[in-house]
C-alpha positions in Angstrom: 0.0 0.0 0.0 1.1 3.6 -0.6 -0.1 6.9 0.7 -0.5 9.8 -1.8 -0.1 13.2 -0.2 -1.7 16.1 -2.0 -2.5 19.7 -1.0 -3.8 19.5 2.5 -4.5 15.8 2.8 -3.6 12.3 1.9 -5.1 9.0 0.8 -4.0 5.3 1.0 -4.3 3.1 -2.1 -2.6 0.1 -3.7 1.0 0.4 -4.6 0.5 -0.3 -8.3 -2.3 2.3 -8.4 -0.2 4.9 -6.6 2.7 4.3 -9.0 0.4 4.6 -12.0 -1.0 7.9 -10.8 2.5 9.3 -10.3 3.6 8.1 -13.7 0.6 9.7 -15.4 1.0 12.9 -13.5 4.6 13.1 -14.6 3.6 12.5 -18.2 0.9 15.2 -18.1 3.2 17.8 -16.5 5.7 17.3 -19.3 3.1 18.5 -21.7 1.6 21.2 -19.4 -1.7 19.3 -19.3 -4.1 18.1 -16.5 -6.6 15.3 -16.1 -8.8 14.0 -13.3 -8.3 10.4 -12.2 -10.6 8.4 -10.0 -9.0 5.6 -8.0 -10.0 3.2 -5.2 -8.7 4.2 -1.7 -9.0 3.3 1.9 -10.8 5.9 4.0 -9.7 7.1 7.5 -11.9 4.3 9.0 -10.2 1.7 6.8 -13.3 1.2 4.6 -12.9 1.3 0.8 -13.9 4.4 -1.1 -12.8 6.4 -4.1 -10.8 9.6 -4.5 -10.6 11.9 -7.5 -7.4 13.8 -8.2 -6.6 16.7 -10.5 -3.1 15.8 -11.7 -0.6 17.0 -14.2 0.9 20.4 -14.7 1.5 22.1 -11.3 0.2 19.3 -9.2 2.4 18.4 -6.3 2.0 14.8 -5.2 4.2 12.8 -2.8 3.9 9.1 -2.6 5.2 7.0 0.3 4.9 3.4 1.5 2.0 3.1 4.0 1.3 0.6 6.7 -1.9 -1.3 6.2 -3.7 -4.0 8.0 -5.8 -4.6 4.9 -5.2 -6.5 1.8 -3.5 -4.6 -1.0 -6.0 -2.5 -3.1 -5.7 -3.7 -6.7 -7.4 -2.4 -9.8 -5.3 -3.7 -12.7 -7.6 -2.2 -15.3 -7.3 1.3 -13.8 -3.5 1.0 -13.4 -3.1 -0.2 -17.0 -5.4 2.6 -18.3 -3.4 5.3 -16.4 -0.1 3.9 -17.8 -1.6 3.8 -21.4 -2.7 7.4 -21.0 0.8 8.4 -19.8 2.4 6.7 -22.8 0.1 8.3 -25.3 0.0 11.7 -23.4 -3.7 11.9 -24.3 -6.0 12.6 -21.4 -9.3 10.7 -21.6 -8.9 10.1 -25.3 -8.5 13.8 -26.1 -5.9 14.6 -28.7 -3.3 17.3 -27.7 -1.8 19.8 -30.2 -2.5 18.8 -33.8 0.1 21.0 -35.5 -2.4 23.8 -36.2 -0.8 27.2 -36.3 2.6 26.2 -37.7 2.4 29.0 -40.2 1.4 31.6 -37.5 3.8 34.5 -36.9 6.5 33.9 -34.3 7.2 36.5 -31.5 10.6 37.4 -33.1 8.7 38.7 -36.2 6.9 41.5 -34.2 8.3 45.0 -33.5 8.5 45.6 -29.8 
């Protein structure tokens, strides 16, 4: 299990899920993009729940190993999906920059 710290709070989730969130967040930040991910977590009472994160550019996450008395949270489909998104750098199937505007004037062509 791992604990993901974000602004003001933290959640506990499975190690594979936490690693996938971090991997995807890094990929998004490289392209100055953001996305919302929804993952299974353990609440403060130890009961399963879900958490949504806005990750990517400017998000500050810290992930550390967490003690847990419960069985590891596993959602292989979600972990695989996050890693696929990271590799393609497309958030939720949206295509990023398409090349439009290549013939637009550049800043060095303007008089200041």
